[in-house]
N, C-alpha and C positions, 0 to 999 in steps of 0.2 A: 529533698524537701526543706533543707536548711534548718536553722535553729528553731526550737519550739518557742512560740511567743508567750508572754504573760499579759493577761488582761486584767483590768481593774474590777470587772463585773464578776460577782460570784452568782451564777445563774440558778439559784435555788428555786425561784418561781417557775423557770422554764422546765426544770426537771419535774416539779410537781405537776405542771400542765401536761407534760409528755406521759407521766405515769397515769394520771387520771384519764387521759385520752385513750391510752392503751387499755385501761380497765373498762371503759365504756364500750369500745369497739369489741373487746373480747366478750363482754356480757351479751351484746347484741348478736354476735356471730355464734355464740354457743347454742342458741335455740336452733339455728340453721344446721349446725353440726349434729345436733341430736336427730333432726329429721333425716339428714344424710346417712347417719349411722343406722337408723332403723330401716332405711330404704335399701342399703347395700348389705345388711346383715352383720354389721360390726357391733355385735351385742355380747355382753358378758353374761354367759349362762351360769347359774349358781353351781359351784363345785363344793366338795367336802370342806376344803380349807377356807372358803370364802365366808364373809360375814353376811352379805346380802342374800336374800332368799327369793328374789324375783329377777328376771332378766333386765339388765340395765344397759342402755346404749353407751358406746365408747366414742372415740375420736375427738375428745375434748381438746386434745393438743392441736388439732387443725384450727379451731377457733382461737386458741391462745397464740398460735403463730400469726394468724391474721391480725389479731390485736397488736402484736409486736410490729408487724409491717406498718400498721397505721401509725404507731408511735414513732417509728423511724422516719416515715414520710413527713410527719409534723416537725420533728426535730431538725430535719434537713431544711425546712422553710424558716426556722428561727435563726436570726442572724448570729446569735451567740453560739448556740449549739451546733450550727453548721460547721464550726471549727473542728468538731469531733471527727469529721470525715476528711478534713483537709490535711491533717498532720499525722494520721494514723489509719491503718486499714483494719483496726480491731472490730469496729461496728459492722463493716461489710463482711468481714470474715465470719462473725457470729451469725449474720443473716444467712450466709451460704451454708455454713456448717449446721445451723439450726434447721434449715430447710431439708437438708439431707437426713438428719436424725429424726425429724418429724415424719418424713415420708417412710423411713424404715419402721418407725413406730406405728404409723397408720396401717401399713401392710400387716404388721403383727396384730394390730387390733382386729383386723378383718380375717386374716388367714392363719394366725398363730405360727409365726416363723420359728425355726429351730434356734437354739441358743448360739450356735456357731455363726449362723447368718447374721443374727443381731450383733454379735461381738464384732464381726467384720465391718458392719455398718458403723458401729461406735468408733472403731479405730480409724475408719475413713473420715468420719466427721472431725475427730480430733486432729487428724493429719491436715485437714483443710484449715483448721484454726492455726496450726503451726505455719502453713504456707503463707497465711496472711499476717504473720508476725506476732500472733498471740502465743507467747511461750514464756516459761520461767527461764530466765537467763542470768539472774543475779540473786545471791543470797548474802545476808549479813551473818558473819560468824564472830564469836566473842574472843578470838585469839589473833595473834600476829599483827596487832595494831601498832602503829608507830607512836612515838612519844606525843602525848597530848590528845590522842584519839581513843575511841572505844572500839576494839575489834577491827575487823577488816571486811571487805566485800569479797565474795567468792564468785568469780565469773565462770559460768558453765560453758563448756565447749558446745559446738553445734549439735553433735550427736547426743551429748548428755542432756542438753536443753530439750531436744525433741522427745527423748525417752521419758523424762520427768513430766513434761506437759501431757503427753499422751496417756501416761499412767494415771495422772491426777484426773484428767477429763473422763476417762473410762471408769475410774473408780467412783466418781461422783454421779455419773450417769446411772450406774448400776445401784448405787446407794439410794438415790431418789426413787428408782424403780422398785427396790425392795421395800421401802418405807410406805409405798402407796398401797395400803391395805385397808384403811378405814375411810369413810366418807369425809372429805375435806382435809385429810391429814397431810398429803403431799403438797396441796395448794397452800395450806396454812404455813407449813415449814418453809416452803419456797418463798412466801411473802416475808416471813420473819427474817430469813437469811438474807434476802435481797435488800431489805430495809437496813439491816445491820451493816452489810457491805457498803451500801450507799452512804450511811452515816460516817463510816470510816473514810471513804474516799472524799467526802465533803470536807472533813477536817484536814485531809491531805491537801485538798484544793485551797483551803484557807491558809495552811502553813506555807504553801508554795507561792502565795500571793496571787493565785488565779492562773497557774500554769495550765495551758491547754492540753498538756500531756495527760492530765488527770481527768479530762472530760470524758473519754470513751468508757472507762470502767464505771463511772458514775451514771452515764447514760444507760449502759447495759443493765445495771442494777435497777434503775427506774423502770425500764421496760419489763424486767422479770417481775418486779413488785406489782406493776399494773396488770400484767396478764394473770397473775395468781389472784389478785384482788377481784378482777372482773369475773373470773371463773368460779370463785368460791361460793357465791349465792346459789349457783346451780348444783354445786357439788357437796355442800354441807349437809349432814344427815337430817332428813333422808334425801339421798342424792337422786337427781333426775338424769344425770349423765356422769360417766367417769371420764377422767382425762386420758386414761389408757396409757400404753407405752409411748404413744405419740406426744403426750403431755409431760409425763414423768421424766422421760429421757431428755426432752427439750429443756425443762427446768434445770436438770442436772448439768447439762452442757453449758447453759448460759451462766449459771452460778460459777462454774469452773472458769469460764471465760472472763467473767467480771473480776474474780479474785486473781487470776493469772495476769490480766491486763494491769491490775493495780500493783502487782508484786514488785515491779521495778521502779515505782514512783517515789519511794522513800529514799532520800539522799542521806547517807550516813554522815556526811560532812556537816549537816545542819544540827547535829546532836552532840552534846557533851557527855562527860562521864556520868552525870546524874540522870541522863536520859536513856540509859542502855536499854531499859525495857521498851521504850518507844521504838527502838530499832527492831525489836521482835514483833511489833504490832501487826504487820501483815500476816505473819504465820499464826499469831495468837487469834486474830479474827477469823482467819480461814479455818483453823483447827476447831474453833468453837462453833462456827457455822456448820461444819461437816460432822460434828461429834455424834449427834443422834443418828443420822442415816448411816454413817460409816461404822458406828458401833453395831448397829443392827446388821449391816452387811457382814462385818467381821465375825460376829457370833454365828450368823447363818452359815458362812463358809466353814468355820471350825466344826459346827454341829453336824453338817452334812458330810464332810469328808471323814470325820471320825466314825460316822455310821456307814461308810463305804459307798456313799452316793455322790452324785455330781453336785458341785457347789451351786449349780444353777437349778437344782431340783426344788420344787415348791414344797412348802410345809406350812403348818399352822402354829409356829413357835416364835414368831416375830415379837418384838417388844409390845406392839399394840395388841396382839393376841393375848399375851400374858396379862396385860392390864384388864382385859375383858374377863379372863379366867378368875382373877382375884375379886371380881365383883363390881368393877366400874361399868357404868352404862357406856353406850357407844360414844355419845357426845362428851362425857366426862373423860373418857380415855384419851380422846383427841385433844381436849383442853389441857390435860396433864402434860402431854408430850409438847404441846405448844409452849407451856410454861417452862419446861426443861430447855427447849431450844432457845427461847427468848432470854432466859437467865444467862446461858452460856454465851450466846452471840452478843447481846448488848453489854454483858459484863466485860467481855474482851474489848469491845469498843471503848467502854468507860475507862479501862486501864490506860488508854492512850490520852485521856483527857483530865482525869482526876487523880487524887492521891491514891497510891497503890494499895496501902493498907486498908483504907476505908472501903475501896471497891472489893478487895479480896474478902474481907469479913462480910460485906453485904452479899456477895455471891454465895459464900458458904452458908449464911443464914437462909438465903432464898432457896438454895438447893436442899437444905435440911427440911424446910417447910414443905417443899415439893415432894421429897421422898416420903415424909410422914403422911402427907395427903394422898400419896399413891398407894400406901399400904393400909390405910384406914379400913377399906371394905374387908380386907382379910382379917384384920384385928377384931372387927365386929362379929365375925362368924365363929370366933373362938370362945 
């Protein structure tokens, strides 16, 4: 495919257009997905661990994937964004892998597949991403640097890159699935995370002078943000439809794909000794974006294995359940978690743009306010 070109146009308007188109198509298709879910019986019946008390149709992920397809078709017709497909297979790989994970999730929404079957589907989808070249293959490490440079790059072998990528994708798929417990929670976190990743890749695009290699992760982030935004009006409390596993796993896979696609786009040679933190920026942003869902996943696995149960066994002790227990309303619990996710995700992005000390103190102050706001209902009852 030759060298990757650099263009003078920074296509912010094109990305906004693609994101809004994806949102509109998703919004329109969600009503049809609801009718389909009711027709075929893909309905979430209330269980002891659930918050909702009435049957709610699922299959929201089908509409979201349809919106993403619409956004991809539009981007392929835009002269600038068409370059995303010419020099990388990332976007096509995401479409294929996303289709696989959406179908697995849709089957689970209807027939409730066992955890082993879902895990096999998740690994398969992650493997498809790897086959299309979406994989972690380079890391920056702060040691072994030559004179005048900061650290060095660590190139992963093929087997290592595959394992790291599959592990990240499967972890985020399950993290988003675990966090999908309140109306609008997964869609909102998905939107916040996608916008944060998009903001990060846009500044990479600016620093690179418009390198086309940064187009795919930015496009993927715009597609995820649009799909979540279009679905949210149907899903915010009180929800008329759930995204189900078909949607939660799709969001997780695409967020993992966007961050993985962006992982190799930072050139360590462009930074000096004073910019060492910027070299950590891909990992900082990804860690911040994944913090809330992965923390929930980790705590759930520890909690269940210590109790002698399967790590995939369901319970009612997730972060959002605990917020409800201490007195938050349904909507306020969701907004609190939105705040946590936004502070961490956009704070990490800000570290790559502004003075480190100002950003760190701002994040700490914001988190303190968020924590105090989270426990106020419990304090009032004492």
